C-alpha positions as a printed Julia matrix, in Angstrom:
101×3 Matrix{Float64}:
 72.85  289.22  221.74
 74.04  285.64  222.34
 74.92  283.62  219.27
 75.33  279.82  219.18
 77.52  278.14  216.58
 76.43  274.54  216.12
 75.75  272.12  213.28
 72.96  270.29  215.07
 69.97  269.37  212.94
 67.15  269.7   215.46
 66.34  270.64  219.06
 66.62  274.4   218.61
 65.36  276.82  221.28
 63.12  279.39  219.57
 64.47  282.19  221.79
 68.09  281.77  220.68
 70.07  282.61  217.54
 72.03  279.87  215.78
 74.65  279.75  213.04
 76.29  276.85  211.22
 80.01  276.95  212.16
 81.01  275.4   208.83
 79.75  278.58  207.12
 81.64  281.02  209.38
 83.24  283.88  207.46
 83.57  286.76  209.95
 82.51  288.14  213.32
 78.91  289.38  213.44
 78.12  292.82  214.86
 76.08  293.28  218.02
 77.1   289.96  219.59
 77.9   290.06  223.31
 78.49  286.32  223.83
 79.25  283.38  221.55
 78.72  279.71  222.4
 80.63  277.35  220.11
 79.6   273.7   220.18
 82.4   271.6   218.74
 85.99  272.23  217.74
 86.13  275.5   215.79
 89.22  277.4   216.96
 89.03  279.94  214.12
 85.65  281.15  215.42
 86.93  281.29  218.99
 90.0   283.33  217.99
 88.0   285.75  215.83
 85.44  286.59  218.52
 88.08  286.76  221.29
 90.02  289.26  219.16
 86.79  291.3   218.86
 86.56  291.33  222.67
 83.42  289.15  222.74
 82.85  286.58  225.51
 83.39  283.07  224.12
 82.22  279.76  225.6
 83.3   276.48  223.97
 81.33  273.29  224.62
 82.04  269.77  223.45
 79.45  267.95  221.37
 77.24  265.75  223.5
 75.9   263.73  220.55
 77.75  263.14  217.28
 76.32  265.01  214.32
 74.51  262.8   211.84
 73.15  263.71  208.47
 69.53  264.54  207.85
 67.19  261.6   207.23
 67.58  260.28  203.71
 70.89  262.08  203.16
 74.32  260.51  203.12
 77.06  262.45  204.82
 80.29  262.49  202.86
 83.65  263.91  203.75
 86.58  264.68  201.54
 86.78  263.88  197.88
 83.68  262.6   196.18
 83.95  259.18  194.65
 82.55  258.17  191.32
 83.05  261.55  189.69
 84.91  262.02  186.45
 87.6   264.61  186.08
 86.58  267.43  183.78
 88.9   268.31  180.97
 88.6   270.99  178.37
 90.4   271.31  175.1
 90.86  274.35  172.95
 89.27  274.12  169.52
 91.65  273.62  166.62
 92.44  276.63  164.5
 89.74  277.1   161.9
 87.35  274.72  163.7
 83.72  275.32  162.67
 82.69  275.28  166.34
 85.15  278.02  167.27
 83.12  281.19  168.06
 86.11  283.44  167.28
 88.0   282.28  164.2
 91.73  282.93  164.42
 93.13  285.29  161.83
 96.71  285.15  160.7
 98.47  288.42  159.96
């Protein structure tokens, strides 16, 4: 089976199998050839080590986000840092009151 790793959003051939390279975790069984579109050396190395034929292609068109969605990279802006505090000893909201011995 031939497997294509790409993060394109449309233009899929119904007779081929596709995977999102950003979600790659491990080599899939039963694959005889892998086509990787874009720069994903970890996928190339993994399949080459499994003795699977690997073809790497450069992206012809830059990936854009789906209509109506904003593509963000890195740290999100406008989010507040979450902090937690331990309840004080004997606090009424403490589910497990602390006992002194």
